[in-house]
N, C-alpha and C positions, 0 to 999 in steps of 0.2 A: 271548597269543603264546606268554606264557612258558610256559607249560603244553608247549606243541608244542616250544619249544626243550629241554627238561624228559623229554617223549618221547624228542625227536632223541636225545639223550645217554643216555639208559638205551639202545635200542636200538643207539647203538654202541657197548656195551662201559663206558660212564661215562667220566665227566674225561679220564682218563691219553687214551682215544682218540678223546675227541673235541677234542683239543686245535685242529686246523684247522677242522672242521667252528666251533666256539666263534669260534675268532678270524676267520673269515669273517664270520660274522656279527655279530660286535662292528664290523667294518669296515663292512660295507651298512649301521649306523644305524638299524636295525628296531629298536630298543628305545632307549631312554633309559640312556644308559652306565652311571647306578643302578639300577635296572633287575636285572639282571642278577646283581648281588651276593647276590641273592633266590632266585638259581636252585639253590642246597639243597632251599630251603619244598619248591619245586614239585618237586624229585623224588623227596622224602619222600612227597609228594602223590601224586605217579605212580604211585609203587611202593605207595601204598595206595591207588590203584583195581585197579592189576593185580591187589591181594594176593585185591579183594572178588570179582575179575570169575574169578579161577580159584575160588578157595573156593566159589564159586558153582556154578560149571561142577564140583565136585564134588561137592559135595548131593546140587542135579538129576541128577549123573549124563552129563549132557552134553557128550558125545563127538562134535560139528559139528566138521567141519575136522584128526579129530585121527585117533588108529589107537587108542590106548587111556588108559583110565585113567591110566597113568605120564604121559603127556603133559601132563595138567594140573597132576599130582603136581608134576610137575619147575617148571612155569609160577607156583606158589604155592611152592613153594623158593624161584626164583629172586629171586622179590618177598621171602622172609622175609627175604635172604641181603641184598639191595640196602638196605631198612630198613637191619636191622645196620649193615652199615655203611657208614651218614646217618649212626646214635647213635652207633658209636664205630670215629669214624674212624683211619686207624692201623694198625688191628687187621690 
């Protein structure tokens, strides 16, 4: 479930934009309270999955569901930024 929470946080634009979601999720008690402290580890993993996905799409020239190669490049760039942000918080 923590992977799904990390995915939602990613799609919401990061923890700054996911505050209401995280508060509601915590209040619902779907995870043990201590589990959420590992959210950043799962966020790193989620961004790594995203990077692998777009790298594969670029390597195989997969344009399924997108208009052009640039769409896949943007996805990979987003993943790189997400990983960099988690590696260097506050930048």
